[in-house]
MIDO-427084 format. One record per residue: residue number from 1; x, y, z of N, C-alpha, C in turn. Coordinates in steps of 0.05 Angstrom, whole numbers, plus 5000, padded with zeros to 4 digits. Atoms other than C-alpha are relative to their C-alpha. Layout:
BEGIN
n;n.c1;n.c2;n.c3;ca.c1;ca.c2;ca.c3;c.c1;c.c2;c.c3
NUM;X;Y;Z;X;Y;Z;X;Y;Z
...
This chain:
BEGIN
n;n.c1;n.c2;n.c3;ca.c1;ca.c2;ca.c3;c.c1;c.c2;c.c3
1;5017;4976;5000;5000;5000;5000;5018;5025;5000
2;4985;4976;5003;5029;5066;4977;4982;5024;5006
3;5015;4976;4993;5005;5131;5008;5017;5025;4995
4;4987;4975;5007;5023;5200;4982;4982;5024;5008
5;5014;4976;4993;5003;5271;5002;5006;5021;4978
6;4997;4979;5020;4991;5322;4947;4987;5026;5011
7;5010;4975;4990;4982;5395;4966;4992;5018;4976
8;5011;4983;5021;4939;5441;4923;4990;5026;5012
9;5011;4974;4992;4919;5514;4927;4971;5001;4995
10;5029;4997;5003;4845;5528;4939;4993;5030;4996
11;5010;4972;5004;4806;5590;4917;4970;5001;5007
12;5028;4999;4993;4741;5590;4957;4989;5029;4996
13;5012;4974;5001;4692;5647;4947;4995;5011;5028
14;5002;4987;4974;4674;5696;5002;4981;4985;5019
15;5018;5015;4983;4615;5655;5027;5012;4974;5011
16;4987;5024;4991;4656;5592;5030;5022;5006;5021
17;4980;4992;4981;4712;5628;5067;4987;5006;5027
18;5014;4994;4975;4663;5653;5120;4991;4974;5013
19;5009;5026;4989;4635;5582;5128;5024;4984;5011
20;4976;5014;4990;4705;5552;5135;5010;5012;5026
21;4991;4986;4975;4725;5604;5187;4981;4993;5023
22;5019;5007;4979;4661;5588;5225;5004;4971;5009
23;4994;5028;4993;4677;5514;5223;5025;4998;5017
24;4975;5001;4984;4747;5526;5250;4995;5009;5028
25;5006;4990;4973;4720;5566;5308;4982;4980;5015
26;5017;5020;4987;4667;5513;5323;5017;4976;5009
27;4982;5022;4992;4720;5458;5322;5018;5008;5023
28;4984;4991;4978;4762;5500;5369;4984;4998;5026
29;5016;5002;4977;4705;5505;5418;4995;4971;5009
30;5004;5028;4993;4691;5431;5414;5025;4987;5012
31;4974;5010;4989;4765;5416;5426;5004;5009;5029
32;4997;4990;4973;4767;5461;5487;4980;4988;5020
33;5021;5012;4982;4702;5433;5515;5008;4972;5008
34;4992;5027;4994;4728;5362;5509;5024;4999;5019
35;4977;4999;4983;4794;5381;5541;4992;5009;5028
36;5010;4992;4974;4757;5416;5598;4988;4976;5015
37;5012;5024;4988;4718;5352;5612;5022;4981;5009
38;4978;5018;4994;4783;5312;5611;5015;5011;5025
39;4985;4989;4977;4818;5360;5660;4983;4999;5025
40;5018;5001;4977;4757;5362;5706;5000;4972;5012
41;5000;5027;4990;4757;5286;5711;5026;4994;5014
42;4974;5004;4987;4832;5286;5728;5001;5015;5026
43;4998;4984;4976;4825;5342;5778;4983;4989;5023
44;5018;5011;4980;4767;5308;5814;5011;4975;5013
45;4989;5024;4989;4811;5248;5827;5029;5002;5009
46;4972;4997;4992;4879;5278;5843;5003;5009;5029
47;4998;4990;4972;4863;5305;5913;5004;4976;5019
48;4998;5021;4979;4886;5263;5973;4974;4995;5014
49;5026;5007;4988;4831;5227;6010;4995;5014;5026
50;5003;4988;4973;4845;5263;6076;5001;5031;4999
51;5000;4971;5001;4847;5335;6050;4989;5009;4973
52;5012;4989;5024;4816;5381;5998;5021;5016;4984
53;4983;4983;5016;4848;5419;5942;4997;5029;5007
54;5002;4972;4994;4864;5492;5952;4984;5014;4979
55;5017;4989;5021;4828;5505;5886;4974;4985;4999
56;5026;5013;5002;4755;5491;5874;5001;4980;4977
57;5001;5021;5020;4745;5426;5835;4972;4989;4998
58;5026;5013;5004;4685;5393;5805;5001;4972;5013
59;5002;5026;4987;4661;5332;5843;4985;4982;4981
60;5012;5020;5017;4647;5273;5798;4997;4974;5015
61;5004;5026;4987;4619;5207;5821;5022;4981;4993
62;4978;5019;5004;4667;5150;5828;4995;4981;4976
63;5006;5017;5023;4630;5110;5775;4999;5014;4973
64;5000;4986;5025;4636;5165;5724;5024;4991;4983
65;4978;5012;5015;4678;5135;5668;5019;5022;4990
66;4980;4981;5011;4741;5167;5640;4990;5010;4973
67;5010;4989;5026;4721;5214;5582;5020;4994;4977
68;4983;5008;5022;4758;5175;5528;4988;5008;4973
69;5008;4992;5027;4751;5183;5453;4973;4989;4993
70;5026;5013;5007;4693;5134;5445;4977;5014;5014
71;5022;4988;4984;4652;5166;5501;4994;5028;4990
72;5004;4973;5009;4663;5238;5477;4989;5001;4972
73;5011;5002;5027;4649;5218;5406;4970;4993;5000
74;5028;5007;4997;4584;5185;5426;4983;5022;5012
75;5015;4978;4988;4564;5248;5464;4995;5023;4980
76;5004;4978;5020;4568;5291;5401;4971;5003;4991
77;5028;4996;5007;4496;5276;5379;4983;5014;5021
78;5015;4987;4979;4470;5297;5447;5008;5030;5002
79;4991;4972;4999;4513;5360;5445;4988;5016;4978
80;5012;4985;5023;4484;5379;5377;4972;5010;5007
81;5027;4991;4992;4415;5383;5409;5001;5023;5019
82;4997;4978;4981;4440;5429;5463;5014;5024;4987
83;4986;4979;5015;4486;5469;5417;4996;4997;4970
84;5006;5004;5028;4454;5474;5348;5023;5009;4981
85;4978;4991;5017;4517;5508;5322;5018;4977;4991
86;4984;5023;5007;4552;5440;5321;4989;4986;4975
87;5012;5014;5023;4503;5415;5268;5009;5012;4974
88;4991;4988;5025;4531;5463;5217;5025;4988;4990
89;4975;5012;5007;4597;5426;5217;4996;4971;4993
90;5002;5028;5006;4602;5358;5183;5008;4982;5024
91;4996;5016;4975;4598;5303;5236;5028;4988;5001
92;4974;5013;5000;4662;5269;5214;5023;5020;5006
93;4981;4979;4994;4700;5335;5219;5002;5004;5031
94;5000;4998;4971;4679;5341;5292;5013;4975;5013
95;4988;5024;4988;4699;5269;5306;5030;5000;4997
96;4971;4999;5003;4768;5280;5277;5012;5021;5019
97;4990;4980;4981;4775;5342;5322;5003;4988;5028
98;4998;5014;4975;4761;5299;5383;5023;4980;4999
99;4978;5019;5004;4809;5247;5355;5028;5015;5003
100;4975;4984;4997;4863;5302;5351;5007;5004;5029
101;4995;4996;4972;4855;5316;5425;5010;4975;5013
102;4992;5024;4987;4862;5244;5445;5026;4989;4989
103;4973;5006;5010;4922;5234;5400;5021;5015;5016
104;4982;4984;4984;4955;5290;5438;5002;4989;5029
105;5000;5012;4973;4934;5258;5504;5016;4974;5001
106;4984;5025;5001;4962;5190;5484;5030;5005;4997
107;4971;4993;5002;5027;5223;5463;5011;5010;5026
108;4992;4990;4973;5030;5258;5531;5004;4976;5019
109;4998;5024;4983;5019;5191;5565;5025;4984;4994
110;4977;5016;5008;5075;5159;5525;5026;5013;5008
111;4974;4988;4994;5130;5211;5535;5002;5014;5027
112;5000;4990;4973;5109;5240;5602;5000;5030;5002
113;5002;4971;4999;5105;5314;5583;4986;5009;4975
114;5016;4990;5022;5067;5359;5536;4970;4997;5003
115;5029;5003;4996;4998;5360;5567;4985;5018;4980
116;5015;4984;5019;4946;5384;5516;4991;5027;5012
117;5007;4973;4991;4931;5458;5521;4974;5010;4986
118;5023;4987;5012;4869;5500;5507;5009;5016;4976
119;4994;4986;5025;4868;5530;5437;4988;5028;5001
120;5009;4973;5002;4864;5605;5431;4986;5005;4973
121;5014;4993;5025;4825;5641;5377;5020;5000;4977
122;4983;5001;5023;4855;5624;5310;5021;4979;5000
123;4979;5020;4998;4899;5567;5334;4992;4974;4986
124;5009;5023;5016;4857;5513;5300;5000;5010;4971
125;4997;4990;5027;4877;5522;5227;4994;4980;4979
126;5006;5020;5020;4855;5458;5193;4976;4983;5009
127;5021;5020;4995;4796;5411;5187;5005;4977;4981
128;4995;5025;5014;4799;5339;5163;4974;4987;4992
129;5021;5016;5011;4750;5303;5118;5011;4971;4997
130;4985;5025;4999;4769;5231;5134;4993;4979;4978
131;5006;5020;5020;4733;5192;5079;4981;5012;4979
132;5017;4992;5022;4698;5199;5012;4990;4975;4986
133;5012;5022;5014;4651;5152;4976;5009;5000;4971
134;4991;4997;5027;4672;5179;4908;5023;5020;4999
135;4978;4981;5003;4730;5219;4881;4990;5029;5002
136;5011;4972;4997;4718;5291;4906;5012;5020;4980
137;4987;4982;5018;4765;5322;4855;4992;4994;4971
138;5009;5003;5027;4734;5333;4787;5008;5025;4984
139;4991;4977;5015;4769;5377;4737;5015;5020;5017
140;4987;4979;4985;4788;5442;4770;4984;5007;5025
141;5016;4996;4976;4740;5434;4829;5002;4976;5019
142;5001;5021;4980;4737;5395;4894;4974;5003;5015
143;5027;5000;4987;4670;5376;4925;5003;4990;5028
144;4998;5006;4971;4668;5377;5001;4972;5001;5013
145;5027;5001;4987;4609;5359;5047;4993;5027;5012
146;5012;4976;4989;4565;5419;5066;5015;5025;4992
147;4986;4977;5010;4613;5465;5029;4996;5004;4971
148;5004;4998;5029;4600;5449;4957;5026;4998;4985
149;4977;5002;5017;4649;5455;4900;5017;5025;5004
150;4981;4979;4995;4711;5496;4912;5021;4999;4977
151;4979;4998;5021;4760;5520;4858;5027;4991;5011
152;4974;5011;4992;4826;5483;4862;5020;5002;4977
153;4978;4998;5020;4892;5493;4825;5013;4972;4998
154;4990;5028;5002;4905;5421;4803;5025;5001;4982
155;4976;4996;5016;4976;5436;4781;5013;4973;4992
156;4991;5027;5009;4991;5361;4778;4977;4980;5005
157;5023;5018;4997;4937;5308;4766;5005;4977;5019
158;4998;5024;4984;4922;5249;4810;5010;4977;4983
159;4991;5022;5017;4962;5190;4783;4979;4978;4996
160;5018;5022;5005;4925;5132;4752;5004;4977;5021
161;4999;5022;4980;4909;5076;4802;4999;5010;5029
162;5001;4988;4973;4907;5124;4862;4972;5009;5006
163;5026;4992;4990;4845;5138;4903;5003;5020;5022
164;4999;4979;4979;4833;5200;4945;4986;4988;5025
165;5011;5011;4975;4823;5174;5017;4990;5021;5019
166;5008;4978;4982;4820;5239;5057;5012;5026;4990
167;4992;4973;5008;4828;5314;5048;5001;5017;5025
168;4998;4981;4978;4853;5364;5099;5001;5028;4988
169;5001;4973;5008;4835;5437;5089;5016;5017;5020
170;4981;4986;4983;4890;5482;5116;4999;5030;4993
171;5001;4971;5003;4886;5557;5128;5028;5012;5006
172;4975;4985;4996;4949;5599;5120;4995;5029;4992
173;5003;4972;5007;4960;5673;5113;5002;5004;4970
174;4997;4998;5029;4979;5661;5040;4974;4992;4986
175;5025;5010;5012;4910;5629;5028;4992;4973;5011
176;5010;5027;4992;4874;5562;5033;5013;4979;4983
177;4987;5023;5013;4905;5495;5016;4985;4975;5006
178;5012;5026;4996;4879;5425;5007;5023;4979;4998
179;4980;5022;5000;4924;5366;5026;4985;4974;4996
180;5015;5024;5007;4897;5305;4991;5018;4976;5005
181;4986;5025;4995;4919;5237;5017;4990;4979;4981
182;5008;5019;5021;4919;5187;4960;5014;4973;5005
183;4989;5027;4996;4930;5112;4963;4997;4983;4975
184;5001;5019;5022;4944;5056;4915;5010;4973;5010
185;4992;5027;4992;4953;4981;4920;5028;4993;4989
186;4973;5005;5011;5021;4988;4885;5019;4995;5023
187;4980;5006;4980;5077;4957;4925;5027;5008;4989
188;4973;4991;5008;5144;4992;4919;5020;4990;5021
189;4981;5011;4980;5202;4954;4951;5018;5022;5011
190;4982;4981;4988;5249;4990;4997;5026;5002;4984
191;4975;4997;5015;5311;5018;4962;5023;4984;5013
192;4977;5015;4990;5374;4977;4968;5025;5015;4991
193;4975;4986;5008;5447;5002;4965;5008;4991;4971
194;4992;5006;5028;5468;5007;4892;5012;5026;4989
195;4989;4978;5015;5503;5052;4843;5023;5014;5014
196;4978;4984;4989;5549;5108;4864;4994;5007;5029
197;5003;4995;4971;5560;5118;4939;5012;5028;5006
198;4989;4975;4991;5568;5187;4970;4993;5004;5029
199;5006;4991;4973;5571;5216;5040;4994;5030;4999
200;5009;4972;5000;5537;5282;5056;5005;5012;5027
201;4994;4985;4975;5562;5331;5109;4986;5027;4998
202;5014;4974;5000;5518;5391;5127;5014;5019;5019
203;4988;4980;4983;5542;5455;5158;4990;5028;4994
204;5009;4973;5003;5531;5529;5165;5017;5016;4980
205;4983;4986;5019;5591;5553;5124;4992;4992;4971
206;5012;5010;5025;5570;5509;5065;4976;4983;5008
207;5025;5014;4992;5499;5481;5066;5005;4970;5001
208;4992;5029;4999;5525;5412;5047;5024;4996;4982
209;4977;5008;5015;5587;5379;5020;4999;4970;4997
210;5000;5028;5005;5592;5311;4988;5028;4989;4999
211;4974;5013;5001;5649;5261;4988;5013;5003;4972
212;4989;4996;5027;5658;5275;4913;5012;5028;4996
213;4990;4973;5002;5676;5347;4927;4979;5020;4991
214;5021;4981;5007;5609;5378;4908;4992;5016;5025
215;5005;4982;4978;5596;5439;4952;4976;5017;4993
216;5023;4983;5003;5529;5473;4959;5003;5024;5018
217;4995;4976;4983;5538;5545;4984;4978;5003;5021
218;5019;4996;4978;5504;5564;5049;4978;5019;4992
219;5024;4984;5005;5434;5593;5044;4988;5009;5027
220;5012;4989;4976;5406;5638;5099;4974;5013;4993
221;5026;4991;5009;5332;5644;5085;4989;5021;5019
222;5012;4981;4980;5311;5679;5149;5016;5027;5000
223;4984;4976;4998;5370;5728;5149;4996;5018;4976
224;5004;4984;5023;5358;5751;5078;4973;5014;5000
225;5027;4989;4999;5284;5765;5092;4995;5014;5027
226;5005;4990;4973;5294;5790;5164;4995;5030;5000
227;5004;4971;5000;5296;5864;5145;4971;5007;4997
228;5029;4995;5004;5225;5863;5118;4984;4991;5023
229;5014;5010;4978;5201;5820;5175;5002;5018;5025
230;4996;4982;4977;5231;5868;5226;4983;5024;4998
231;5017;4977;5004;5193;5926;5196;4971;4994;5006
232;5028;5009;4996;5127;5888;5197;4994;4995;5029
233;5004;5005;4971;5136;5866;5269;5000;5025;5016
234;5000;4974;4986;5152;5937;5291;4973;5014;4996
235;5026;4988;5004;5088;5961;5259;4978;4986;5016
236;5020;5015;4985;5049;5905;5292;5000;5007;5030
237;4998;4994;4971;5075;5923;5361;4987;5026;5007
238;5012;4974;4994;5046;5993;5355;4970;5000;4996
239;5029;5001;5004;4975;5970;5338;4986;4991;5026
240;5016;5008;4977;4921;5962;5390;4990;4972;4996
241;5007;5028;5002;4909;5889;5404;4969;4996;4996
242;5028;5007;5006;4844;5858;5378;4986;5020;4982
243;5012;4981;5018;4832;5917;5332;5003;4990;4971
244;4999;5009;5028;4822;5910;5257;5028;5006;4988
245;4973;4994;5010;4888;5944;5242;5021;4981;5011
246;4982;5019;4989;4923;5897;5289;4998;4973;4985
247;5003;5025;5015;4894;5837;5252;5012;5002;4972
248;4987;4997;5026;4916;5865;5185;5030;4999;5002
249;4971;5001;4997;4986;5876;5210;5010;4972;5007
250;4992;5027;4993;4988;5807;5241;5000;4981;4976
251;5001;5016;5024;4968;5775;5175;5024;5005;4982
252;4976;4993;5016;5025;5812;5140;5025;4986;5011
253;4977;5014;4988;5075;5784;5190;4999;4970;4995
254;5003;5029;5006;5047;5714;5181;5006;4993;4971
255;4994;5004;5028;5051;5721;5106;5030;5000;4995
256;4971;4999;5003;5124;5739;5111;5013;4974;5010
257;4989;5025;4990;5138;5678;5154;4993;4977;4981
258;5007;5020;5020;5100;5635;5103;5019;5001;4976
259;4982;4996;5023;5143;5665;5047;5027;4988;5006
260;4974;5011;4993;5207;5646;5084;4999;4970;5001
261;5002;5029;4998;5183;5576;5099;4997;4986;4973
262;5004;5012;5027;5160;5563;5027;5026;5001;4984
263;4975;4999;5014;5227;5587;4999;5019;4978;5010
264;4982;5020;4989;5266;5542;5046;4992;4972;4991
265;5009;5028;5007;5223;5480;5032;5004;4995;4970
266;4997;5003;5029;5225;5491;4956;5030;4995;4994
267;4971;5004;5004;5301;5497;4959;5009;4972;5009
268;4992;5026;4989;5308;5434;5001;4991;4977;4982
269;5010;5020;5018;5265;5393;4954;5017;4999;4975
270;4983;5000;5024;5306;5415;4894;5028;4989;5005
271;4973;5010;4993;5371;5401;4930;4999;4969;5005
272;5003;5029;4996;5346;5331;4950;4999;4986;4973
273;5001;5013;5027;5330;5315;4877;5027;5002;4987
274;4973;4997;5012;5399;5341;4857;5018;4978;5011
275;4984;5021;4988;5432;5292;4906;4992;4973;4989
276;5009;5026;5011;5389;5235;4880;5009;4997;4971
277;4989;5002;5027;5413;5252;4810;5030;4992;5000
278;4971;5005;4998;5486;5247;4833;5006;4971;5006
279;4992;5026;4989;5485;5180;4869;4975;4982;5003
280;5021;5019;4994;5445;5117;4881;4999;4992;5029
281;4998;5006;4971;5466;5110;4954;5011;5024;5014
282;4993;4976;4986;5470;5168;5002;5002;4994;5030
283;4997;5003;4971;5496;5168;5074;5001;5028;5012
284;5001;4975;4985;5481;5224;5123;5005;4994;5030
285;4995;5003;4972;5496;5236;5196;4975;4997;5016
286;5023;5004;4982;5449;5214;5252;5000;5021;5022
287;4998;4980;4979;5461;5278;5290;4973;5011;5008
288;5025;4987;4990;5406;5309;5334;5003;5030;4997
289;4996;4972;5005;5401;5379;5307;4986;5018;5021
290;5011;4984;4978;5359;5401;5366;5021;5008;5020
291;4977;4993;4982;5423;5399;5407;5016;5023;4988
292;4985;4978;5014;5458;5443;5355;4985;5026;5003
293;5016;4975;4999;5401;5493;5359;5001;5014;5027
294;4998;4988;4973;5415;5506;5433;5027;5014;5004
295;4974;4987;4997;5485;5532;5420;5000;5029;4992
296;4999;4972;5007;5510;5601;5403;4994;5005;4970
297;5009;4998;5028;5494;5587;5329;4972;4989;4996
298;5027;5012;5001;5424;5565;5346;4982;5013;4979
299;5017;4986;5019;5389;5619;5304;5006;4991;4971
300;4993;5008;5028;5428;5600;5241;4994;4971;4995
301;5007;5028;5003;5418;5526;5254;4971;4995;4995
302;5029;5002;5004;5343;5534;5259;4993;5010;4972
303;5005;4988;5027;5344;5577;5196;5007;4979;4978
304;4992;5019;5020;5381;5522;5158;4981;4976;4999
305;5020;5022;4999;5329;5469;5180;5012;4974;4989
306;4987;5024;5009;5377;5410;5172;4982;4975;5005
307;5018;5023;4994;5327;5362;5205;4979;4997;4979
308;5021;5001;5021;5273;5380;5155;5012;4991;4974
309;4987;5009;5024;5322;5371;5098;5006;4970;5000
310;4995;5029;4999;5342;5302;5122;4974;4984;4996
311;5025;5014;5005;5269;5281;5125;4991;5001;4971
312;5007;4998;5029;5257;5308;5055;5017;4982;4983
313;4982;5017;5015;5318;5271;5030;4992;4971;5002
314;5010;5027;4997;5292;5206;5058;4975;4995;4983
315;5025;5003;5015;5224;5218;5027;5005;5000;4970
316;4994;4999;5029;5251;5237;4958;5016;4976;4992
317;4985;5024;5006;5301;5180;4960;4983;4975;4997
318;5017;5023;5002;5247;5129;4973;4983;5000;4975
319;5017;4998;5024;5204;5155;4916;5017;4995;4975
320;4983;5003;5024;5263;5154;4867;5017;4975;5001
321;4984;5024;4999;5293;5088;4890;5029;5004;5008
322;4972;4994;4990;5355;5119;4922;5001;4992;5029
323;4996;5009;4973;5381;5086;4985;5012;5022;5017
324;4990;4979;4981;5389;5137;5042;5001;4988;5028
325;4996;5012;4974;5417;5115;5109;5016;5019;5018
326;4985;4984;4981;5445;5146;5172;5024;4985;5011
327;4977;5012;4988;5513;5133;5202;5007;5016;5025
328;4991;4987;4975;5546;5151;5269;5015;5026;4993
329;4989;4974;5005;5564;5225;5270;5024;5007;5017
330;4980;4993;4981;5614;5223;5326;5028;4999;4988
331;4973;4999;5009;5683;5246;5305;5005;4999;4970
332;4996;5001;5029;5671;5250;5230;5019;5022;4991
333;4982;4978;5008;5707;5317;5226;5027;4998;5013
334;4974;5003;4986;5764;5294;5271;5015;4974;4991
335;4988;5025;5010;5782;5231;5231;5010;5003;4972
336;4989;4999;5027;5826;5225;5170;4986;4979;4983
337;5014;5020;5016;5785;5191;5115;5019;4981;4985
338;4982;5017;5014;5848;5160;5085;5012;4979;5018
339;4987;5020;4982;5886;5127;5143;4984;4996;5025
340;5019;5004;4978;5829;5134;5195;5011;5006;5027
341;4990;4993;4974;5871;5163;5251;4986;5026;5008
342;5013;4976;4990;5846;5220;5295;5018;5024;4995
343;4986;4975;5005;5866;5289;5272;4983;5023;5012
344;5016;4979;4986;5842;5342;5321;5001;5026;4985
345;5003;4974;5013;5817;5407;5291;4981;5017;5016
346;5018;4981;4988;5786;5469;5320;4978;5008;4979
347;5021;4992;5018;5723;5499;5291;5010;5019;4978
348;4989;4980;5020;5764;5553;5256;5018;4987;4980
349;4982;5014;5019;5808;5501;5221;4983;4989;4978
350;5017;5008;5023;5776;5493;5152;5015;4982;4980
351;4984;5016;5018;5831;5450;5121;5010;4975;5015
352;4991;5025;4988;5846;5377;5136;5028;4993;4990
353;4973;5008;5007;5920;5358;5137;5009;4978;5019
354;4994;5023;4983;5938;5288;5163;5031;4999;5003
355;4971;5002;4996;6007;5283;5195;5011;4972;4995
356;4991;5028;5005;6010;5207;5182;5003;4994;4971
357;4999;5007;5029;5991;5197;5109;5002;5024;4982
358;4997;4975;5015;5997;5270;5088;4977;5005;4981
359;5024;4995;5017;5927;5271;5060;4989;5027;5007
360;5010;4973;4997;5903;5342;5050;4976;5005;4983
361;5025;4995;5014;5833;5364;5031;4984;5020;5017
362;5018;4982;4985;5779;5413;5052;4988;4985;5023
363;5010;5013;4976;5753;5398;5122;4973;4987;4995
364;5027;5011;5005;5680;5389;5099;5001;4976;4981
365;4997;5023;5018;5701;5343;5042;5010;4976;5014
366;4989;5022;4984;5742;5301;5090;4979;4988;5018
367;5021;5010;4983;5683;5296;5137;4980;4983;4984
368;5019;5015;5018;5637;5274;5079;5012;4974;4992
369;4987;5025;5007;5688;5222;5058;5000;4980;5023
370;5001;5017;4976;5691;5195;5129;4971;4989;5004
371;5027;5009;4999;5615;5191;5129;4995;4978;4980
372;5003;5020;5021;5618;5152;5064;5014;4974;5008
373;4985;5024;4990;5671;5105;5094;4984;4985;5020
374;5016;5014;4979;5626;5090;5154;4976;4987;4988
375;5022;5013;5014;5568;5077;5107;5008;4974;4987
376;4989;5024;5011;5611;5027;5070;5003;4978;5021
377;4995;5020;4979;5629;4993;5136;4974;4988;5010
378;5026;5011;4991;5556;4985;5156;4989;4980;4980
379;5010;5018;5021;5542;4950;5089;5019;4978;4993
380;4980;5019;5008;5606;4911;5084;4995;4973;5012
381;5004;5028;4990;5604;4835;5092;5024;4991;5017
382;4978;5007;4984;5671;4836;5127;4994;5006;5029
383;5008;4996;4972;5653;4825;5200;5020;5014;5017
384;4980;4987;4983;5719;4851;5227;5011;5025;4987
385;4991;4976;5015;5723;4912;5181;5010;5021;5020
386;4993;4978;4982;5723;4964;5237;5022;4992;5019
387;4979;5009;4981;5767;4922;5284;5027;4999;4986
388;4975;5001;5014;5820;4911;5231;5011;5028;4995
389;4991;4973;5004;5823;4984;5215;5012;5012;5026
390;4991;4990;4975;5830;5001;5288;5028;4989;5008
391;4975;5012;4993;5887;4952;5299;5023;5009;4982
392;4979;4993;5018;5925;4971;5237;5008;5029;5002
393;4993;4972;4996;5920;5045;5249;5017;5003;5025
394;4984;4999;4976;5949;5031;5318;5030;4996;4993
395;4972;5004;5009;6013;5009;5281;5008;5023;4982
396;4996;4977;5017;6023;5079;5256;5028;5001;4988
397;4974;4998;5013;6079;5085;5205;5010;4974;4989
398;4990;5026;5010;6085;5010;5192;4995;4997;4970
399;5006;5001;5029;6050;5014;5124;4976;5018;4995
400;5023;4983;5007;5999;5054;5087;4976;4983;4994
401;5025;5016;5004;5927;5029;5088;4985;5007;4975
402;5015;4990;5024;5909;5064;5023;4993;4977;4981
403;5005;5021;5019;5916;5003;4978;4982;4979;5012
404;5016;5020;4987;5886;4956;5029;4970;5009;5001
405;5027;4990;4998;5825;5000;5039;4986;5000;4973
406;5012;4998;5027;5814;5010;4964;4996;4973;4987
407;5006;5026;5010;5814;4935;4953;4971;4993;5003
408;5029;5005;4995;5744;4935;4982;4983;5023;4991
409;5015;4977;5008;5724;5005;4960;5009;5009;4972
410;4993;4992;5028;5721;5024;4887;5011;5029;5000
411;4988;4974;5001;5765;5083;4870;4982;5020;4987
412;5018;4982;5013;5709;5112;4829;4980;5012;5020
413;5020;4991;4981;5666;5119;4891;5012;5020;5021
414;4988;4982;4981;5715;5154;4937;5022;5015;4986
415;4981;4983;5013;5758;5212;4916;5029;4991;5006
416;4972;5008;4997;5831;5195;4905;5015;5020;5017
417;4986;4981;4984;5874;5225;4959;5025;5010;4986
418;4977;4987;5011;5931;5271;4942;5022;4999;5021
419;4977;5002;4982;5998;5254;4975;5020;5022;4995
420;4979;4980;5003;6048;5307;4988;5024;4993;5017
421;4976;5007;4985;6118;5298;5011;5006;5022;5022
């Protein structure tokens, strides 16, 4: 079973926009009401038996069941009689809103933090239509329950053999979007290592560097657009909150953020396709970029969005049959890719020069070649590959490992080192 998500731009008329905004607000109220019931049930049972809470709590009977998803979903028909406003929203859309709350609750139960919060005005930005009996997309229109036909920019058609399973309507400052989830019975096997092997090293100086010597210059999306964003945020700070002018200024700030995010994502998709054109097997580091984002270069790290790029690379590689795998990131920039000894370098040292084998190359290229070497080792059938390298490097100066290493690695896949006397 193959599932893909296609995003299209929507162009609803004024009446449909008002209806969608009303649905979003109704779903927000339903979400908050269900969360309030959940918190009241927890609060009524967290007080010790011999003392009362300092805050007033609702008293629920001991036989009152936990307000789980099934119970709150079954209470929706009763709530519609008490609150007729709920009847204007498709029933399945309300059910998926309750499902969203309990997904967040289950996630909180699993990891131990991140309790669901109440949603403020405008924080619910999407509604989900979970199923369709027939294909809702016909020509340049999409037919949605209780909304009718909406103009859609079908810039790429639905492939043959795929069926539209669900559609999410998403509101952004740039406009409305439809994310169509399509499925097919086609089975695509997982990519296997093949073709040309490369290692990819990412950084702030150069966005990425491959083991072949390809260097992609650094791109700073937020920094280049920050001047305009700074002006818009200054104007927003001078507006009176909840006024019409404040809302207009807030939308302009949000549009600028959307513009930056769209530029970054478009660039990363094009770069991922470029890497898939270069090689059939790609190795990347398994580094946790959230840790990098906490350092003194955190702002630039978040702007580069390396984690998002790695996810996009995995997605594009799977669709194009390119094998993408992660390798251990520890010490890749401190290891010589030729003789595999440790060569300590400071962050300001941008050139790799090995004192043992005299291999010299750009620091980022050396790191990418070491990533490629580790990828080879994970796929190699030689069980003692890493141990043999460690023992032989320990005999520093006894012999050069260049010929031995290239007996297992094709010289066309790894750049030939340059020896200097």
